[in-house]
C-alpha positions as CSV (number, residue, x, y, z in Angstrom):
1,M,97.8,160.6,19.4
2,T,94.3,159.0,19.9
3,E,93.2,158.8,23.4
4,Q,92.1,155.2,25.1
5,T,90.0,155.7,27.6
6,K,88.5,152.1,28.2
7,P,91.2,149.2,28.7
8,I,91.8,147.1,25.5
9,D,91.2,143.5,26.5
10,L,94.0,141.0,25.8
11,Y,93.8,137.4,25.3
12,Y,97.2,136.2,26.2
13,W,100.2,133.8,27.0
14,P,103.5,134.5,27.5
15,T,104.9,133.5,24.2
16,P,106.8,135.3,21.3
17,N,103.6,135.8,19.7
18,G,102.2,136.9,23.0
19,W,104.9,139.3,23.9
20,K,104.7,141.0,20.5
21,I,101.5,142.6,21.9
22,T,102.5,143.3,25.3
23,I,105.3,145.3,24.0
24,M,103.5,147.3,21.7
25,L,100.8,147.9,24.5
26,E,103.4,149.1,26.8
27,E,105.1,151.4,24.1
28,L,102.0,152.8,23.5
29,G,101.1,153.5,27.0
30,V,97.6,152.6,27.0
31,P,95.3,151.0,29.3
32,Y,94.8,147.2,28.8
33,T,93.3,144.1,30.7
34,I,95.3,140.5,30.4
35,H,93.0,137.4,30.1
36,N,95.0,134.6,30.5
37,I,94.8,131.9,27.6
38,N,96.9,128.7,28.9
39,I,97.5,127.0,25.7
40,G,98.7,124.1,27.5
41,T,95.5,123.3,29.3
42,G,93.3,124.3,26.0
43,D,91.7,127.7,27.2
44,Q,92.1,128.3,23.3
45,F,89.3,125.9,22.6
46,E,86.6,127.5,24.6
47,P,83.8,128.9,22.6
48,D,83.9,132.4,24.0
49,F,87.9,132.4,22.9
50,L,86.7,131.1,19.7
51,A,84.7,133.6,19.0
52,I,87.2,136.6,18.4
53,S,89.8,134.3,17.3
54,P,88.5,131.7,15.1
55,N,91.9,129.7,14.7
56,N,92.1,128.9,18.2
57,K,95.5,130.7,18.6
58,M,96.2,133.6,21.0
59,P,96.8,136.6,21.0
60,A,93.7,138.4,20.4
61,I,92.2,141.6,21.2
62,V,89.0,143.4,21.9
63,D,89.2,147.1,21.5
64,P,85.9,148.7,23.3
65,E,86.7,151.9,21.4
66,G,87.1,150.5,17.9
67,P,86.0,152.0,14.5
68,G,83.2,154.6,15.1
69,G,83.5,153.9,18.8
70,E,81.8,150.5,18.6
71,P,83.8,147.3,19.9
72,I,86.2,145.5,17.2
73,S,88.0,142.1,17.8
74,V,91.0,141.4,16.4
75,F,93.3,138.0,15.8
76,E,96.6,137.2,14.3
77,S,99.6,139.1,15.9
78,G,100.6,140.9,13.0
79,A,97.1,142.2,12.2
80,I,97.0,143.3,15.9
81,L,100.2,145.3,15.7
82,L,99.3,146.9,12.3
83,Y,95.4,147.9,13.8
84,L,97.0,149.4,17.2
85,A,99.8,151.3,14.9
86,R,97.1,152.3,12.9
87,K,94.6,153.5,15.4
88,F,97.4,155.3,17.5
89,G,99.5,156.6,14.8
90,R,102.7,155.1,16.0
91,F,105.7,152.7,14.9
92,L,104.3,152.7,11.7
93,P,105.7,155.3,9.2
94,D,103.2,157.5,7.6
95,D,104.7,157.6,4.1
96,E,104.4,154.8,1.8
97,R,107.9,153.7,1.5
98,G,108.3,153.6,5.0
99,R,105.2,151.7,5.8
100,V,106.4,149.2,3.1
101,E,109.9,149.0,5.0
102,V,107.9,148.0,8.0
103,E,105.4,145.9,6.6
104,Q,107.8,143.5,4.3
105,W,110.1,142.6,7.7
106,L,106.5,142.2,9.8
107,M,105.3,139.7,7.2
108,W,109.0,138.3,6.9
109,Q,108.8,137.3,10.4
110,M,105.1,136.1,10.3
111,G,105.8,134.0,7.6
112,G,109.1,133.0,8.2
113,F,111.0,134.1,11.5
114,G,108.6,132.5,13.8
115,P,107.1,129.5,11.7
116,M,110.5,128.1,11.0
117,L,111.7,128.8,14.7
118,G,108.6,127.0,15.7
119,Q,109.4,124.0,13.8
120,N,112.9,124.1,15.1
121,H,111.8,124.1,18.8
122,H,109.4,121.3,18.1
123,F,111.6,118.8,16.6
124,G,114.6,120.0,18.7
125,T,112.8,119.9,22.1
126,Y,109.2,118.4,22.3
127,A,109.2,115.8,19.3
128,P,109.2,112.4,20.9
129,E,111.1,110.7,18.3
130,K,114.2,112.9,17.3
131,I,114.4,113.1,13.5
132,E,117.9,113.8,12.3
133,Y,116.7,115.1,9.1
134,A,114.0,117.2,10.5
135,I,116.1,118.8,13.0
136,N,118.8,119.8,10.6
137,R,116.6,121.3,8.3
138,Y,114.9,123.6,10.6
139,R,118.4,124.3,12.2
140,N,119.7,125.2,9.1
141,E,116.6,127.2,8.2
142,T,117.0,129.3,11.1
143,H,120.8,130.0,11.0
144,R,119.8,131.0,7.3
145,L,117.0,133.4,8.8
146,Y,119.3,134.8,11.5
147,G,121.7,135.6,8.5
148,V,119.2,137.7,6.5
149,L,118.1,139.7,10.1
150,N,121.9,140.3,10.3
151,K,122.3,141.6,7.2
152,A,119.2,143.8,7.7
153,L,120.7,145.4,10.5
154,E,124.0,146.3,9.2
155,G,124.2,150.3,9.5
156,R,121.0,150.3,11.1
157,D,120.0,150.5,14.7
158,F,116.5,149.0,14.2
159,V,115.1,146.4,11.2
160,A,113.3,148.9,9.1
161,G,115.3,152.1,10.0
162,D,113.2,153.8,13.1
163,Y,112.0,151.4,15.8
164,S,108.6,150.3,14.6
165,I,106.4,147.1,15.0
166,A,108.9,145.2,12.9
167,D,111.2,145.1,16.0
168,M,108.5,144.3,18.3
169,A,107.5,141.4,16.3
170,I,110.9,140.1,15.8
171,V,112.4,140.4,19.3
172,G,110.4,137.7,21.0
173,W,111.4,135.3,18.6
174,V,115.3,135.7,19.6
175,V,114.8,135.6,23.2
176,P,115.1,131.6,23.2
177,H,118.1,131.8,20.5
178,E,120.2,129.1,22.4
179,R,117.6,126.7,22.5
180,Q,117.3,127.1,18.8
181,G,121.2,126.4,18.4
182,I,121.8,130.1,17.8
183,D,125.2,132.0,19.0
184,L,124.5,135.4,18.8
185,E,128.3,135.8,18.8
186,E,128.1,135.0,15.2
187,F,125.4,137.5,14.3
188,P,126.8,140.8,16.0
189,N,124.4,143.1,14.4
190,I,121.4,141.2,16.2
191,K,123.5,141.0,19.3
192,R,123.8,144.5,19.4
193,W,119.9,145.4,18.4
194,F,119.0,142.6,20.9
195,A,120.7,144.2,23.7
196,A,119.3,147.7,22.9
197,L,115.6,146.4,22.6
198,N,116.2,144.4,26.0
199,A,117.5,148.0,27.6
200,R,114.0,149.6,26.8
201,A,111.9,149.5,30.1
202,T,108.6,148.7,27.8
203,V,110.2,145.8,26.3
204,K,111.6,144.3,29.6
205,T,108.2,145.0,31.0
206,G,106.5,143.4,28.0
207,L,108.3,140.0,28.4
208,A,108.1,139.8,32.0
209,I,104.2,139.6,31.8
210,G,103.2,136.1,32.9
211,K,106.5,135.0,33.4
212,E,105.5,133.1,36.5
213,D,102.7,131.4,34.5
214,R,104.9,130.3,32.0
215,A,107.7,129.1,34.5
216,K,104.8,126.5,36.1
217,F,104.9,124.2,32.9
218,D,107.9,122.5,31.0
219,L,106.3,121.7,27.7
220,S,109.0,119.3,26.9
221,K,107.9,117.0,29.9
222,D,104.3,117.9,30.1
223,K,102.7,115.1,28.0
224,D,99.0,116.4,28.9
225,A,100.2,119.9,27.4
226,Q,101.6,118.5,24.1
227,S,98.6,116.5,23.5
228,V,96.3,119.5,23.7
229,L,98.9,121.7,21.4
230,F,100.1,118.9,19.2
231,N,98.6,117.2,16.5
232,Q,95.5,118.9,16.3
233,R,92.8,118.5,13.5
234,A,89.5,120.2,12.5
235,R,86.9,120.2,15.1
């Protein structure tokens, strides 16, 4: 495995997207330094952060030992997972069929089991006006996506066969399943998989990083934080 001598800089806030990278770095056992990007106070709009994450979203990393020994910055959680998996040769299969299996489930999470669950959270918890159509639309889509994942885990310990970056990408979004209106008893394969992942010390550690900082904010009541996070337009 590639040796990492200098810490990777992780720009992070404890959310499902941020957890993907803390879990991966804990699994790899490489040194890293956390830089908190408090998305409720607008740290994501600071020029220094925008220089490495132009979409003003965390997480992002700067690897001081990038290709050719030169630093490289990477934004977007899926791209970070793929970069780290390739660099260290872990959690992404060597064979093309195996890689495709992992990558398609990673893209499934990035394109659906993330954005749709995020809309579920928004309209069900944060939107000042409770729009029944929007709430039902995203609750139903969340339920459908859980069904897809449950079927994928039939007869499998992990979503793409062996434990991979696909599992790391998905697990954090299952953490707030109750708030999404999901009862895991309805999805026994997910319940089993979720318990197995939460039993891993590396996953526990990755999910716990920044827990105290997250607890200081109740986004459902913090109107200032909502104004920072929601209804942004081009700058």
